[in-house]
PALUMRO-266621 format. One line per field, with one value per residue: chain; residue number from 0; x, y, z of N, C-alpha, C in turn. Coordinates in steps of 0.02 Angstrom, whole numbers. Layout:
N
c: (A,...)
k: (NUM,...)
nu: (X,...)
nv: (Y,...)
nw: (Z,...)
cau: (X,...)
cav: (Y,...)
caw: (Z,...)
cu: (X,...)
cv: (Y,...)
cw: (Z,...)
***
This chain:
304
c: (A,A,A,A,A,A,A,A,A,A,A,A,A,A,A,A,A,A,A,A,A,A,A,A,A,A,A,A,A,A,A,A,A,A,A,A,A,A,A,A,A,A,A,A,A,A,A,A,A,A,A,A,A,A,A,A,A,A,A,A,A,A,A,A,A,A,A,A,A,A,A,A,A,A,A,A,A,A,A,A,A,A,A,A,A,A,A,A,A,A,A,A,A,A,A,A,A,A,A,A,A,A,A,A,A,A,A,A,A,A,A,A,A,A,A,A,A,A,A,A,A,A,A,A,A,A,A,A,A,A,A,A,A,A,A,A,A,A,A,A,A,A,A,A,A,A,A,A,A,A,A,A,A,A,A,A,A,A,A,A,A,A,A,A,A,A,A,A,A,A,A,A,A,A,A,A,A,A,A,A,A,A,A,A,A,A,A,A,A,A,A,A,A,A,A,A,A,A,A,A,A,A,A,A,A,A,A,A,A,A,A,A,A,A,A,A,A,A,A,A,A,A,A,A,A,A,A,A,A,A,A,A,A,A,A,A,A,A,A,A,A,A,A,A,A,A,A,A,A,A,A,A,A,A,A,A,A,A,A,A,A,A,A,A,A,A,A,A,A,A,A,A,A,A,A,A,A,A,A,A,A,A,A,A,A,A,A,A,A,A,A,A,A,A,A,A,A,A,A,A,A,A,A,A)
k: (0,1,2,3,4,5,6,7,8,9,10,11,12,13,14,15,16,17,18,19,20,21,22,23,24,25,26,27,28,29,30,31,32,33,34,35,36,37,38,39,40,41,42,43,44,45,46,47,48,49,50,51,52,53,54,55,56,57,58,59,60,61,62,63,64,65,66,67,68,69,70,71,72,73,74,75,76,77,78,79,80,81,82,83,84,85,86,87,88,89,90,91,92,93,94,95,96,97,98,99,100,101,102,103,104,105,106,107,108,109,110,111,112,113,114,115,116,117,118,119,120,121,122,123,124,125,126,127,128,129,130,131,132,133,134,135,136,137,138,139,140,141,142,143,144,145,146,147,148,149,150,151,152,153,154,155,156,157,158,159,160,161,162,163,164,165,166,167,168,169,170,171,172,173,174,175,176,177,178,179,180,181,182,183,184,185,186,187,188,189,190,191,192,193,194,195,196,197,198,199,200,201,202,203,204,205,206,207,208,209,210,211,212,213,214,215,216,217,218,219,220,221,222,223,224,225,226,227,228,229,230,231,232,233,234,235,236,237,238,239,240,241,242,243,244,245,246,247,248,249,250,251,252,253,254,255,256,257,258,259,260,261,262,263,264,265,266,267,268,269,270,271,272,273,274,275,276,277,278,279,280,281,282,283,284,285,286,287,288,289,290,291,292,293,294,295,296,297,298,299,300,301,302,303)
nu: (-1199,-1034,-916,-746,-595,-422,-231,-114,53,131,7,-45,-74,-202,-310,-370,-459,-515,-598,-702,-759,-830,-948,-842,-747,-602,-465,-361,-178,-27,144,303,466,619,773,862,792,684,488,381,192,41,-133,-242,-376,-533,-586,-680,-812,-853,-869,-719,-591,-457,-328,-189,-96,70,190,319,456,424,304,201,242,181,56,24,29,-47,-171,-189,-173,-292,-397,-387,-407,-550,-617,-777,-791,-669,-577,-491,-396,-320,-245,-128,-44,109,235,167,211,292,210,243,342,478,598,675,649,632,546,394,330,220,126,189,167,35,-5,62,-50,-145,-126,-189,-309,-455,-619,-759,-860,-838,-675,-623,-525,-508,-432,-341,-343,-233,-107,-88,-244,-251,-182,-277,-338,-241,-254,-308,-457,-537,-520,-604,-589,-574,-575,-560,-579,-515,-540,-658,-631,-501,-541,-618,-510,-445,-522,-567,-441,-420,-555,-647,-556,-490,-417,-303,-296,-167,-50,117,156,130,90,0,-108,-247,-311,-295,-363,-509,-537,-517,-645,-718,-717,-746,-649,-507,-393,-220,-23,138,250,385,539,668,838,994,1000,949,786,677,574,497,400,224,59,-52,-120,-51,-32,7,-106,-148,-90,-132,-58,-90,-44,-18,48,177,349,496,466,529,475,382,439,524,422,323,420,411,296,295,380,308,235,155,65,55,102,30,23,-71,-105,-138,-59,52,206,344,482,647,712,649,536,597,682,571,495,615,642,574,471,342,199,94,76,-2,-121,-192,-211,-140,-41,102,216,118,112,231,164,66,38,11,-102,-250,-165,-188,-277,-421,-439,-505,-638,-705,-659,-726,-857,-854,-863,-972,-1164,-1217)
nv: (377,439,374,319,388,345,400,329,412,468,483,592,706,698,678,802,790,683,708,810,747,643,599,619,557,606,518,490,473,427,466,409,415,314,341,232,187,151,120,208,185,242,197,325,359,302,143,48,-45,47,82,82,179,138,235,225,231,120,167,159,40,65,125,2,-60,27,40,-93,-115,-10,-60,-177,-155,-86,-162,-248,-167,-186,-145,-97,-145,-141,-57,-54,63,79,193,163,53,-11,-101,-165,-180,-305,-427,-549,-703,-700,-741,-902,-915,-779,-671,-658,-506,-434,-509,-574,-457,-428,-538,-492,-381,-439,-543,-452,-457,-494,-410,-399,-382,-358,-342,-241,-216,-93,-67,70,80,-32,-121,-210,-322,-458,-426,-410,-516,-583,-564,-620,-728,-695,-548,-462,-395,-249,-178,-21,66,203,266,332,467,483,514,628,716,707,779,905,981,949,996,1060,1029,927,773,622,477,404,272,213,111,-42,-117,-45,-45,-102,-42,96,83,65,159,276,228,270,431,434,466,432,281,259,185,155,53,-51,-119,-227,-209,-252,-272,-159,-90,-13,122,94,114,193,183,251,390,546,655,832,842,826,748,634,554,404,327,209,217,341,331,352,423,377,301,378,486,431,370,496,565,506,533,651,657,579,687,747,902,933,846,778,721,594,525,403,368,481,439,485,474,553,658,661,716,849,810,764,886,949,870,926,869,845,936,954,887,794,693,571,623,507,466,508,574,636,760,862,933,999,1126,1182,1231,1118,1013,903,787,728,602,556,575,475,349,345,349,227,135,130,55,-12)
nw: (1405,1370,1229,1275,1232,1207,1166,1084,1111,1002,910,959,916,835,885,931,793,806,933,878,777,859,973,1110,1242,1317,1371,1505,1503,1603,1565,1585,1568,1620,1660,1629,1497,1510,1513,1585,1600,1639,1655,1665,1683,1733,1665,1660,1660,1536,1353,1247,1162,1064,1006,887,761,679,647,691,789,945,949,920,1027,1124,1097,1115,1255,1324,1267,1328,1439,1452,1432,1552,1634,1653,1555,1463,1331,1182,1053,926,832,699,596,541,475,528,443,341,190,232,217,170,145,42,45,87,274,310,405,434,451,460,493,619,729,698,784,901,928,921,1053,1149,1271,1267,1256,1371,1298,1185,1070,955,773,684,524,419,255,191,137,75,73,129,246,351,395,469,623,760,795,911,896,817,648,546,390,311,206,91,-12,-34,37,-31,-159,-159,-109,-214,-312,-261,-265,-433,-471,-610,-712,-852,-831,-810,-708,-634,-608,-512,-549,-631,-544,-432,-520,-538,-402,-452,-556,-518,-410,-528,-619,-502,-500,-642,-744,-862,-828,-793,-821,-776,-880,-831,-811,-749,-786,-783,-660,-620,-584,-684,-792,-932,-1017,-1053,-1023,-1090,-1168,-1106,-1187,-1169,-1060,-894,-745,-615,-485,-384,-255,-120,-23,15,19,40,-81,-219,-311,-363,-388,-501,-583,-603,-685,-818,-852,-874,-961,-1069,-1093,-1018,-949,-801,-673,-535,-350,-239,-105,38,134,200,224,220,285,363,242,141,98,31,-36,-157,-177,-243,-337,-442,-519,-468,-445,-359,-190,-97,21,180,347,406,454,562,476,380,452,412,302,369,366,233,136,114,78,181,226,335,408,514,518,457,501,619,583,540,650,694,686,532)
cau: (-1120,-962,-840,-688,-546,-347,-214,-19,105,128,-51,-99,-108,-243,-364,-438,-493,-593,-644,-711,-795,-878,-944,-803,-725,-533,-452,-300,-132,30,203,368,554,678,874,885,756,624,457,310,129,-28,-196,-273,-462,-562,-594,-734,-886,-850,-832,-654,-557,-369,-309,-127,-55,120,262,403,439,386,219,182,219,133,-10,-7,36,-107,-247,-185,-212,-364,-432,-367,-444,-610,-645,-824,-754,-615,-602,-418,-403,-260,-228,-68,-26,165,275,115,261,330,180,253,428,498,664,676,689,618,521,333,321,152,80,192,132,-62,-32,56,-121,-206,-124,-209,-364,-532,-653,-828,-915,-796,-621,-622,-468,-501,-375,-363,-291,-176,-48,-108,-313,-257,-185,-343,-334,-171,-261,-330,-514,-526,-513,-643,-546,-621,-537,-593,-564,-494,-563,-704,-576,-465,-611,-656,-455,-428,-611,-556,-399,-424,-617,-674,-499,-489,-327,-308,-271,-112,-12,176,181,79,55,-54,-145,-307,-323,-309,-401,-584,-531,-541,-724,-770,-693,-766,-580,-439,-348,-129,11,194,289,441,566,707,882,1047,994,902,717,665,529,491,337,157,-17,-108,-91,-51,18,-56,-159,-107,-89,-117,-13,-115,-27,-69,95,227,383,566,464,582,451,325,479,522,324,322,469,389,229,327,435,259,194,97,79,93,80,5,19,-124,-94,-186,-13,111,260,410,548,727,718,616,480,632,688,538,521,686,655,534,423,273,160,74,82,-91,-143,-216,-158,-143,43,132,231,89,105,250,120,2,29,-14,-169,-280,-144,-199,-352,-418,-463,-552,-729,-704,-648,-757,-927,-843,-865,-1067,-1183,-1214)
cav: (380,439,316,334,387,354,380,347,502,501,486,653,765,641,685,831,795,627,708,842,696,608,628,543,581,601,477,522,428,451,426,435,365,310,340,164,187,84,180,191,207,225,229,377,356,228,122,-1,-51,65,48,123,184,162,261,204,185,97,207,124,-18,84,140,-60,-85,64,-1,-170,-99,17,-103,-241,-125,-38,-224,-278,-131,-189,-110,-176,-158,-108,-24,-23,108,88,214,153,-3,-50,-203,-188,-230,-361,-482,-630,-739,-704,-805,-953,-870,-706,-638,-595,-464,-416,-572,-574,-385,-460,-585,-459,-343,-498,-562,-423,-490,-477,-397,-432,-323,-370,-313,-229,-164,-55,-34,98,53,-80,-111,-290,-351,-510,-442,-401,-607,-592,-547,-674,-725,-643,-470,-438,-345,-211,-128,45,91,265,293,407,528,493,550,695,768,730,805,985,983,945,1041,1043,1027,866,738,556,478,358,230,223,65,-106,-172,-33,-24,-98,5,153,88,49,238,306,229,292,472,463,462,376,270,245,178,136,-11,-42,-181,-235,-204,-254,-267,-110,-79,57,126,75,163,238,139,289,439,592,718,897,829,839,680,641,474,380,292,189,264,365,348,396,447,352,275,446,554,415,380,587,594,447,549,717,624,567,724,757,944,933,804,781,644,590,462,357,375,516,420,538,492,593,726,628,778,891,792,753,943,957,852,984,836,854,991,933,845,781,642,582,623,430,448,572,601,701,825,906,948,1019,1203,1185,1208,1068,937,842,757,705,513,553,568,414,309,352,326,143,106,132,-15,-10)
caw: (1417,1310,1243,1300,1187,1230,1105,1092,1092,922,867,983,824,774,929,938,728,832,979,833,748,854,1033,1138,1312,1318,1437,1524,1502,1630,1544,1607,1533,1653,1653,1590,1437,1527,1496,1640,1566,1664,1616,1725,1695,1757,1611,1712,1601,1463,1305,1224,1101,1075,935,872,703,707,612,745,842,1006,937,929,1093,1158,1089,1145,1343,1329,1243,1367,1521,1466,1435,1619,1683,1658,1495,1398,1246,1130,952,910,792,669,538,493,498,495,415,299,153,232,223,144,133,-10,48,149,331,314,432,408,517,463,539,676,726,734,840,948,947,944,1105,1206,1311,1234,1329,1366,1237,1115,1040,848,758,635,478,364,180,206,74,59,101,162,326,394,425,532,683,807,780,946,884,738,600,489,356,289,136,100,-60,-21,56,-100,-227,-126,-109,-316,-338,-230,-309,-481,-505,-675,-765,-854,-788,-793,-643,-624,-558,-507,-598,-642,-475,-407,-596,-524,-363,-500,-613,-470,-412,-607,-608,-450,-516,-693,-785,-886,-771,-834,-788,-836,-864,-785,-817,-726,-830,-744,-559,-587,-598,-741,-831,-1018,-1059,-1010,-1070,-1094,-1189,-1070,-1198,-1152,-1005,-818,-707,-526,-470,-318,-217,-72,28,10,76,11,-160,-276,-371,-368,-438,-574,-623,-628,-723,-871,-868,-917,-1056,-1119,-1127,-955,-947,-745,-625,-434,-307,-205,-63,79,179,200,283,212,328,348,203,80,64,7,-115,-193,-195,-269,-413,-484,-570,-427,-438,-281,-139,-47,46,236,394,449,482,607,414,346,484,393,250,395,363,161,134,43,64,214,248,407,436,580,525,376,533,677,549,530,721,703,630,456)
cu: (-1069,-902,-798,-642,-481,-326,-156,8,99,51,-83,-115,-176,-307,-402,-494,-558,-641,-696,-772,-845,-893,-918,-760,-640,-489,-380,-248,-60,81,278,410,595,733,866,854,693,578,406,266,73,-94,-242,-363,-477,-615,-666,-788,-900,-825,-785,-636,-487,-337,-235,-124,20,176,305,382,424,330,188,199,178,65,-21,-13,-29,-159,-241,-208,-267,-437,-444,-416,-522,-660,-733,-811,-716,-605,-540,-397,-345,-248,-181,-52,44,206,217,171,290,272,174,308,436,557,645,708,645,559,472,300,252,101,80,168,68,-49,5,-15,-173,-200,-151,-282,-411,-557,-733,-866,-881,-698,-610,-550,-511,-439,-376,-310,-242,-160,-84,-202,-311,-234,-216,-327,-279,-210,-303,-409,-536,-561,-550,-602,-602,-578,-567,-546,-560,-532,-619,-662,-523,-482,-585,-584,-440,-487,-582,-488,-414,-495,-651,-593,-507,-411,-339,-259,-200,-76,77,198,106,55,17,-105,-207,-331,-354,-375,-504,-563,-559,-604,-750,-798,-742,-710,-553,-378,-276,-99,71,205,334,473,662,779,942,1055,948,836,711,608,537,434,270,121,-55,-60,-98,-46,-30,-111,-133,-134,-94,-111,-54,-45,-17,-13,160,294,445,561,491,557,407,372,490,472,324,363,440,328,247,347,348,202,127,91,86,70,70,13,-20,-91,-135,-115,36,165,336,462,610,696,695,564,521,668,644,511,564,689,637,471,350,265,122,66,43,-68,-162,-149,-150,-100,65,185,197,99,189,223,71,-25,15,-72,-203,-238,-147,-254,-385,-447,-516,-648,-754,-733,-687,-834,-908,-861,-925,-1114,-1205,-1277)
cv: (376,384,343,333,392,345,383,401,481,495,554,689,739,651,710,825,745,669,783,797,653,625,572,580,565,580,496,442,449,433,462,387,371,306,289,152,169,140,144,216,177,242,268,386,308,190,50,-8,-6,57,107,112,182,191,266,192,174,106,159,59,4,95,70,-67,-50,59,-31,-143,-79,-32,-145,-206,-99,-104,-251,-217,-139,-154,-161,-188,-111,-110,15,11,121,121,206,86,-27,-98,-192,-200,-301,-416,-552,-667,-722,-768,-822,-904,-795,-714,-617,-585,-434,-438,-579,-502,-406,-494,-557,-415,-409,-536,-506,-448,-477,-458,-395,-419,-339,-325,-327,-207,-135,-14,6,85,20,-85,-180,-282,-400,-486,-415,-482,-618,-611,-624,-690,-712,-575,-466,-374,-309,-172,-93,79,157,302,359,472,545,552,613,734,784,776,899,1003,991,1000,999,1005,952,832,661,537,410,318,235,146,6,-104,-144,10,-32,-47,62,145,98,134,273,287,273,392,498,483,413,338,248,216,161,74,3,-117,-188,-250,-203,-239,-217,-98,10,65,131,104,200,201,178,357,527,650,767,901,817,761,661,571,477,316,271,211,287,383,398,440,430,338,315,482,507,402,466,588,557,492,611,718,595,627,763,864,960,857,808,727,663,523,420,375,429,483,477,559,535,655,707,682,826,873,758,824,963,949,884,930,837,948,1004,879,839,705,644,601,543,420,507,596,666,767,882,964,986,1102,1221,1171,1173,998,887,841,719,647,503,540,490,351,302,315,242,114,100,77,12,28)
cw: (1361,1313,1256,1270,1223,1158,1132,1080,1034,878,906,943,809,841,921,845,766,870,943,806,775,958,1088,1229,1311,1355,1441,1522,1526,1565,1569,1557,1592,1640,1614,1526,1449,1513,1559,1591,1606,1641,1671,1741,1699,1687,1618,1669,1548,1409,1275,1176,1078,1000,929,811,727,670,628,780,897,1000,925,998,1150,1159,1106,1246,1353,1335,1292,1435,1529,1460,1515,1657,1704,1585,1454,1354,1230,1098,955,841,745,608,481,513,468,498,364,227,158,255,193,141,66,-10,99,254,355,371,414,453,535,488,603,724,750,766,905,984,972,1028,1179,1228,1288,1277,1311,1312,1152,1109,977,844,681,587,415,309,195,156,43,106,165,251,379,438,443,562,703,797,846,948,809,717,555,442,288,237,111,41,-73,-8,-5,-135,-191,-107,-184,-308,-314,-271,-395,-529,-554,-732,-790,-840,-800,-735,-655,-573,-556,-552,-605,-583,-429,-476,-554,-472,-398,-521,-571,-451,-472,-634,-586,-460,-587,-743,-808,-846,-823,-784,-806,-825,-863,-805,-803,-759,-778,-686,-555,-625,-647,-787,-909,-1070,-1028,-1067,-1092,-1129,-1149,-1086,-1210,-1090,-925,-771,-668,-536,-407,-323,-181,2,12,50,65,-70,-211,-331,-396,-417,-511,-601,-666,-690,-813,-895,-919,-986,-1100,-1127,-1072,-954,-848,-689,-544,-417,-272,-168,5,143,172,228,276,286,306,301,136,51,38,-41,-168,-212,-229,-322,-455,-559,-545,-420,-376,-250,-103,-31,127,302,435,449,507,545,388,382,449,322,295,371,288,135,60,31,120,218,282,381,467,568,469,450,602,651,543,588,733,679,592,435)
***
């Protein structure tokens, strides 16, 4: 019996890649929106006794609610097991309180997903390249989590981009240096990062730790949102003599006109990443810019 695949609406773009990557049957969900804004959802495919996959990242609050509502309905419909696949975990940067009274939204949202009733055969949550590893432990013990690292996919993308040309793998700041150092070891290249310092309330670049003069630089960051930090870092590498600066990321968020601003800066020669976030579809027509997480995540579903 094939496993059933359901997806929230904002992740419909990823469904074909998942159906290609694994033997799955696509489940049907009916959607309606009433005049007052309330939503109607119905799981139209029978889930009784079946192993079910629910695909849905959580870029916005409506996505969180749709993922919860569908997960709850699938469990109550008698699914034998439920695997929730979250290519992008929203509010990942709100994983701790800095000021008294701040809501640790990453934790409250993990608790929301944990409120989905566990299935007889287990409920598992698959997370992709979290901003902070500890988020995987915010879920209730009734929901087993697995953090799937995107390093193999990121390395494949960088190798395809750079070929045999020499380059330096770089970070936007020292805070991501450990990630970049690990990826640089996998790729067999030298790592680099920029030093930042806060002056008069503003964070600015003060230097680069490696010799990048006359060399190409590939910046890695786990997510690119407005691109401000990326452009600032690229400018620093260019100032240090880099011949070109490329960028690769796990999550192409790119809200609003962020992509246009990054392009307009003239600092980034190539921008690429995975399709973990709907924002990635802004680059879907650019050859080699978007790499699919489907095969990596479906492999994670299988026993080691």
